[in-house]
C-alpha positions as CSV (number, residue, x, y, z in Angstrom):
1,X,11.3,-9.6,-42.0
2,X,12.1,-7.4,-38.9
3,X,9.7,-4.6,-40.8
4,X,6.9,-7.1,-40.9
5,X,7.4,-8.7,-37.5
6,X,6.6,-5.2,-36.3
7,X,4.0,-4.7,-38.3
8,X,2.5,-8.0,-36.9
9,X,3.3,-6.9,-33.3
10,X,1.7,-3.5,-33.8
11,X,-1.6,-4.7,-35.4
12,X,-1.8,-7.1,-32.5
13,X,-1.5,-4.0,-30.0
14,X,-4.3,-2.6,-31.4
15,X,-6.4,-5.6,-31.6
16,X,-5.8,-5.7,-27.7
17,X,-6.7,-2.2,-27.1
18,X,-9.6,-2.2,-29.4
19,X,-11.1,-4.9,-27.0
20,X,-10.3,-3.0,-23.8
21,X,-13.0,-2.3,-21.6
22,X,-12.8,1.5,-20.7
23,X,-10.9,4.5,-20.6
24,X,-10.0,7.2,-17.9
25,X,-7.8,10.2,-18.1
26,X,-4.3,10.6,-16.0
27,X,-2.9,14.3,-15.8
28,X,0.7,14.4,-16.2
29,X,3.9,17.0,-17.4
30,X,2.9,15.1,-21.3
31,X,-0.8,16.0,-20.8
32,X,-3.9,13.8,-20.2
33,X,-2.5,10.3,-20.6
34,X,-5.2,7.7,-21.7
35,X,-5.8,4.9,-18.7
36,X,-7.1,1.7,-20.3
37,X,-8.2,-1.4,-18.4
38,X,-6.9,-4.4,-20.4
39,X,-7.4,-7.2,-18.2
40,X,-8.6,-8.0,-15.0
41,X,-10.0,-10.7,-12.5
42,X,-6.3,-11.5,-11.3
43,X,-5.5,-12.5,-7.8
44,X,-2.6,-10.4,-6.6
45,X,-1.2,-9.9,-10.3
46,X,2.9,-10.1,-9.4
47,X,4.5,-9.9,-12.8
48,X,4.0,-9.7,-16.7
49,X,5.7,-9.6,-20.0
50,X,5.2,-9.4,-23.6
51,X,5.3,-12.3,-26.1
52,X,6.3,-11.4,-29.4
53,X,2.6,-11.1,-31.0
54,X,1.5,-8.7,-28.8
55,X,-0.2,-10.9,-26.2
56,X,0.7,-11.2,-22.5
57,X,2.3,-13.8,-20.0
58,X,1.0,-12.8,-16.3
59,X,2.1,-14.3,-12.7
60,X,-0.3,-14.3,-10.1
61,X,1.5,-14.9,-6.6
62,X,-0.1,-17.9,-5.5
63,X,1.4,-19.8,-8.3
64,X,-1.0,-19.3,-11.4
65,X,0.3,-18.3,-14.8
66,X,-2.1,-16.5,-17.4
67,X,-1.9,-16.1,-21.2
68,X,-3.6,-12.6,-22.1
69,X,-4.8,-11.5,-25.8
70,X,-7.4,-9.2,-26.6
71,X,-8.5,-8.9,-23.1
72,X,-9.2,-12.5,-22.5
73,X,-7.1,-14.7,-19.9
74,X,-6.4,-18.5,-20.0
75,X,-4.6,-20.4,-17.4
76,X,-1.0,-21.8,-18.8
77,X,-0.4,-25.5,-16.8
78,X,2.7,-26.5,-15.8
79,X,3.9,-23.9,-13.8
80,X,6.0,-24.9,-10.9
81,X,5.1,-25.7,-7.4
82,X,5.3,-22.6,-5.3
83,X,5.8,-21.8,-1.7
84,X,2.9,-19.6,-1.5
85,X,3.3,-17.9,1.8
86,X,3.6,-14.2,2.6
87,X,5.5,-12.5,0.3
88,X,6.6,-15.9,-1.4
89,X,4.6,-17.6,-4.6
90,X,5.1,-17.3,-8.2
91,X,6.7,-14.2,-9.0
92,X,8.5,-12.7,-12.1
93,X,8.2,-14.4,-15.7
94,X,10.4,-13.2,-18.7
95,X,10.2,-13.5,-22.7
96,X,13.9,-13.8,-23.7
97,X,14.8,-12.2,-27.0
98,X,15.3,-15.4,-29.0
99,X,11.6,-16.5,-27.8
100,X,10.2,-17.0,-31.4
101,X,13.3,-19.9,-32.1
102,X,13.4,-21.0,-28.4
103,X,9.8,-20.8,-27.2
104,X,11.4,-20.6,-23.6
105,X,10.1,-18.4,-20.9
106,X,11.6,-17.7,-17.6
107,X,10.2,-18.1,-14.1
108,X,10.9,-16.7,-10.8
109,X,9.5,-18.1,-7.5
110,X,10.0,-19.1,-3.9
111,X,10.5,-22.8,-4.1
112,X,10.1,-25.5,-0.9
113,X,13.4,-26.2,0.0
114,X,12.7,-28.9,3.6
115,X,11.1,-26.9,5.9
116,X,11.9,-23.3,4.7
117,X,12.1,-21.9,1.2
118,X,14.2,-19.9,-1.1
119,X,13.9,-17.8,-4.5
120,X,14.6,-19.9,-7.6
121,X,14.6,-19.5,-11.4
122,X,13.2,-22.1,-13.8
123,X,12.8,-22.2,-17.5
124,X,10.5,-24.2,-19.7
125,X,8.8,-23.9,-23.2
126,X,5.5,-22.7,-23.7
127,X,3.4,-24.6,-26.2
128,X,2.4,-22.7,-29.6
129,X,-1.1,-22.6,-28.6
130,X,0.0,-20.7,-25.1
131,X,-2.1,-23.4,-23.2
132,X,0.9,-25.3,-21.3
133,X,4.4,-25.1,-20.2
134,X,6.9,-28.2,-20.8
135,X,10.3,-29.4,-20.2
136,X,10.2,-27.1,-16.9
137,X,13.3,-27.2,-14.9
138,X,15.2,-25.3,-12.2
139,X,18.1,-23.4,-13.4
140,X,19.3,-21.9,-9.9
141,X,18.1,-21.8,-6.5
142,X,19.5,-19.8,-3.4
143,X,20.9,-21.8,-0.9
144,X,20.4,-22.2,2.1
145,X,16.4,-21.9,2.3
146,X,15.2,-20.0,5.2
147,X,12.2,-19.9,7.5
148,X,9.4,-17.1,7.1
149,X,7.7,-15.7,3.9
150,X,9.4,-12.5,3.8
151,X,12.1,-10.5,1.3
152,X,12.4,-13.1,-1.8
153,X,12.7,-10.2,-4.1
154,X,12.6,-11.8,-7.0
155,X,13.0,-10.2,-11.0
156,X,14.7,-12.0,-13.8
157,X,16.8,-9.6,-16.5
158,X,18.5,-10.9,-19.6
159,X,21.4,-9.0,-20.1
160,X,22.8,-7.8,-23.6
161,X,25.2,-10.9,-23.6
162,X,22.4,-13.2,-22.9
163,X,23.5,-14.1,-19.4
164,X,20.6,-13.7,-16.5
165,X,20.6,-11.5,-13.8
166,X,18.1,-12.7,-10.3
167,X,17.7,-10.0,-7.7
168,X,17.3,-12.0,-4.0
169,X,16.2,-10.8,-0.9
170,X,17.8,-11.5,2.7
171,X,15.0,-13.3,3.6
172,X,14.8,-10.9,6.8
173,X,18.1,-12.2,7.7
174,X,19.8,-9.0,7.6
175,X,23.2,-10.3,8.5
176,X,22.9,-12.7,5.7
177,X,23.4,-9.8,3.1
178,X,26.8,-9.3,3.9
179,X,27.8,-13.0,3.7
180,X,29.2,-14.2,0.7
181,X,28.7,-17.3,1.4
182,X,24.9,-17.3,1.1
183,X,23.1,-16.0,-2.0
184,X,20.5,-14.1,0.2
185,X,20.6,-10.5,-0.4
186,X,22.4,-10.4,-3.4
187,X,22.1,-10.4,-7.3
188,X,23.3,-13.1,-9.0
189,X,24.7,-13.8,-12.8
190,X,24.1,-17.2,-14.3
191,X,24.4,-18.7,-18.0
192,X,21.3,-19.4,-19.4
193,X,22.1,-22.9,-18.8
194,X,22.5,-22.4,-15.0
195,X,26.4,-22.0,-14.9
196,X,28.3,-19.5,-13.7
197,X,29.7,-17.1,-16.3
198,X,33.3,-16.5,-16.8
199,X,34.1,-13.0,-15.1
200,X,31.8,-13.4,-12.4
201,X,33.4,-11.2,-9.3
202,X,33.7,-13.7,-6.8
203,X,34.2,-17.1,-8.9
204,X,37.4,-18.9,-7.1
205,X,37.0,-16.8,-4.0
206,X,37.2,-19.0,-1.0
207,X,33.8,-20.0,0.1
208,X,31.7,-17.4,-1.9
209,X,29.1,-18.3,-3.9
210,X,30.2,-18.0,-7.2
211,X,26.9,-16.8,-9.0
212,X,26.9,-13.6,-7.0
213,X,27.3,-10.6,-9.0
214,X,26.5,-7.9,-6.4
215,X,25.5,-8.0,-2.4
216,X,24.3,-6.1,0.0
217,X,20.5,-5.8,-0.6
218,X,17.7,-6.1,1.6
219,X,14.6,-6.9,-1.0
220,X,14.9,-5.9,-4.5
221,X,11.8,-6.2,-6.3
222,X,12.4,-4.3,-9.0
223,X,15.1,-4.9,-11.8
224,X,15.9,-3.8,-15.4
225,X,18.4,-2.7,-17.9
226,X,18.6,1.2,-18.9
227,X,19.3,2.1,-22.7
228,X,23.0,1.7,-22.3
229,X,22.8,-1.9,-20.9
230,X,23.6,-1.0,-17.2
231,X,21.4,-2.9,-14.6
232,X,19.5,-1.4,-12.0
233,X,17.5,-2.2,-9.0
234,X,15.1,-0.8,-6.9
235,X,14.8,-2.4,-3.7
236,X,12.6,-2.0,-0.2
237,X,14.5,-0.3,2.9
238,X,13.0,-0.6,6.4
239,X,11.0,2.4,7.7
240,X,12.3,4.7,5.1
241,X,15.2,4.3,2.9
242,X,14.0,2.4,-0.1
243,X,16.4,2.6,-2.7
244,X,17.0,3.2,-6.3
245,X,20.6,1.4,-7.1
246,X,22.8,1.3,-9.9
247,X,24.4,-2.2,-9.9
248,X,28.1,-2.8,-10.4
249,X,30.2,-5.9,-10.7
250,X,31.5,-6.9,-7.5
251,X,29.9,-4.0,-5.5
252,X,28.3,-3.7,-2.0
253,X,24.9,-2.0,-1.4
254,X,25.8,-2.0,2.3
255,X,22.4,-3.7,3.9
256,X,22.4,-3.6,6.8
257,X,25.7,-1.8,8.0
258,X,24.2,1.6,6.1
259,X,21.0,2.6,5.3
260,X,18.8,5.9,4.9
261,X,16.0,3.9,7.2
262,X,15.3,2.8,10.5
263,X,14.1,-0.4,12.1
264,X,10.0,-0.5,12.4
265,X,10.6,0.1,16.1
266,X,12.4,3.8,15.4
267,X,15.7,1.9,16.5
268,X,19.2,3.1,14.4
269,X,20.1,0.8,11.6
270,X,23.8,-0.4,11.4
271,X,26.6,2.4,11.4
272,X,24.8,5.5,9.5
273,X,24.3,6.1,6.0
274,X,27.6,6.1,4.5
275,X,30.8,3.7,4.8
276,X,34.1,3.2,2.4
277,X,33.8,0.4,0.3
278,X,30.1,0.6,0.2
279,X,27.6,2.0,-2.5
280,X,25.4,5.1,-1.9
281,X,22.3,4.7,-3.7
282,X,21.1,6.7,-7.0
283,X,18.1,7.7,-5.2
284,X,16.5,7.3,-2.1
285,X,12.6,7.4,-0.4
286,X,11.7,8.6,2.9
287,X,9.1,7.7,4.1
288,X,9.0,4.3,2.0
289,X,6.8,3.9,-0.9
290,X,7.3,0.4,-1.1
291,X,9.3,0.3,-4.4
292,X,8.0,-2.9,-6.7
293,X,8.5,-3.0,-10.5
294,X,11.1,-1.0,-12.3
295,X,10.9,0.1,-16.0
296,X,13.6,2.2,-18.0
297,X,11.8,4.0,-20.9
298,X,12.9,4.0,-24.6
299,X,10.7,7.4,-25.3
300,X,8.9,5.8,-28.3
301,X,5.9,7.0,-27.2
302,X,7.0,10.1,-25.1
303,X,10.6,11.3,-26.3
304,X,10.8,13.5,-23.3
305,X,10.5,10.7,-21.1
306,X,13.5,9.0,-23.1
307,X,15.8,7.2,-20.3
308,X,13.6,7.9,-17.1
309,X,13.1,5.4,-14.5
310,X,9.4,4.4,-13.5
311,X,9.0,2.4,-10.3
312,X,5.7,1.3,-9.1
313,X,4.7,2.3,-5.4
314,X,2.6,-0.5,-3.4
315,X,2.2,2.0,-0.8
316,X,1.2,5.3,-2.0
317,X,-0.7,4.0,-5.4
318,X,1.2,5.7,-7.9
319,X,3.8,5.4,-10.4
320,X,7.2,7.3,-10.0
321,X,9.1,9.0,-12.3
322,X,12.9,9.5,-11.7
323,X,15.3,11.6,-14.4
324,X,18.4,13.6,-14.4
325,X,21.8,13.3,-12.7
326,X,21.6,13.1,-9.6
327,X,18.7,11.0,-10.0
328,X,15.6,13.0,-8.9
329,X,11.4,11.8,-8.4
330,X,10.2,14.7,-10.5
331,X,6.6,13.4,-11.0
332,X,4.3,10.8,-9.6
333,X,1.5,9.3,-11.7
334,X,-1.6,8.5,-9.9
335,X,-5.3,7.8,-10.8
336,X,-8.2,6.1,-9.3
337,X,-6.8,3.0,-11.4
338,X,-3.1,3.2,-10.0
339,X,-3.7,1.3,-6.9
340,X,-1.0,-1.2,-5.5
341,X,1.6,-1.1,-8.3
342,X,3.2,-4.4,-8.7
343,X,4.9,-4.3,-11.7
344,X,5.7,-1.6,-14.7
345,X,6.6,-2.7,-18.3
346,X,6.9,-0.8,-21.7
347,X,5.2,-2.3,-24.6
348,X,6.3,-2.9,-27.9
349,X,4.6,0.6,-29.4
350,X,6.1,2.7,-26.5
351,X,2.7,2.7,-24.4
352,X,3.5,2.3,-20.7
353,X,1.4,-0.8,-19.0
354,X,1.2,-1.6,-15.2
355,X,-0.3,-4.7,-12.9
356,X,-2.5,-3.0,-10.2
357,X,-2.3,-5.4,-7.0
358,X,-5.2,-3.7,-5.3
359,X,-7.3,-3.7,-8.5
360,X,-6.4,-7.3,-9.8
361,X,-6.0,-5.8,-13.4
362,X,-3.8,-4.8,-15.9
363,X,-3.8,-1.0,-17.3
364,X,-2.2,0.4,-20.2
365,X,-1.0,4.3,-20.4
366,X,-1.2,5.7,-23.8
367,X,-1.8,9.4,-25.8
């Protein structure tokens, strides 16, 4: 049955590739990769994920959800209402491992909360014809709400045990990232029904939000599991100091007490670059690249890249490849099609797909 499922997925991917519009070349350490336009006409595509049949779900920040198959996109009705202002709107989409049985998908979005807004997670069922969401319900929302349109995060990742991680920005309120009474500036962990899992580090701590898994984050807009099941985030610094962090239970990542960046005015941030009890980044960029989606590669199509980290840049129009211990940026993947990279994902066949915000399109990298 598993082999048959893989054959179906491979056939679906081939069908999608065969209907793509055009292909270009992108030089890399693994030779010239083929860059193929897979779908276009999007208005600020923010995230995408693959369904078991090889088709995709794609979010637009203004609140639209699309199903894409064979290069054609169709709107999916029933997405949650969003606070589409600034960096807020419809954000991540995640297809869980049991989708074939549950038909459920997960969405993060900026949810209106009184006069303000906060990052929320919803779950819904996708109808068999991929045209509508049903039974939508909100599982989690960051409290309290905040004014303005900055720093919502946000990604959702399914852990190996089935729990869910959600990354949350500090909403422009720097001090909130060190306040365990608030969700802002943290990675939270919840069960699939929205309850708090046993073993969360601050459960029972006086005044602390029990969903918090780690804190001291500024604006993590990328999050992924590595091949061993460890959680990683890519997050925006201020002027310099964009970071890649391996997320550990109960850890404090320092914002705004420590940072490798500076305020946009040029002023110093916090107390320096290190402090006892606060984590160091695995990698940081200075100048900032404005990191977005992060993907950790399986090696299916390019075995030499197995375990490498790929991060999209919104500022310099490339995909960063990081590798080694200590982690280093070893290569930048750039072409005329890359533009502002908002999301990067590995397809079931091992090809690498990315969403270009400036092109309003999805592209595929392959041999």
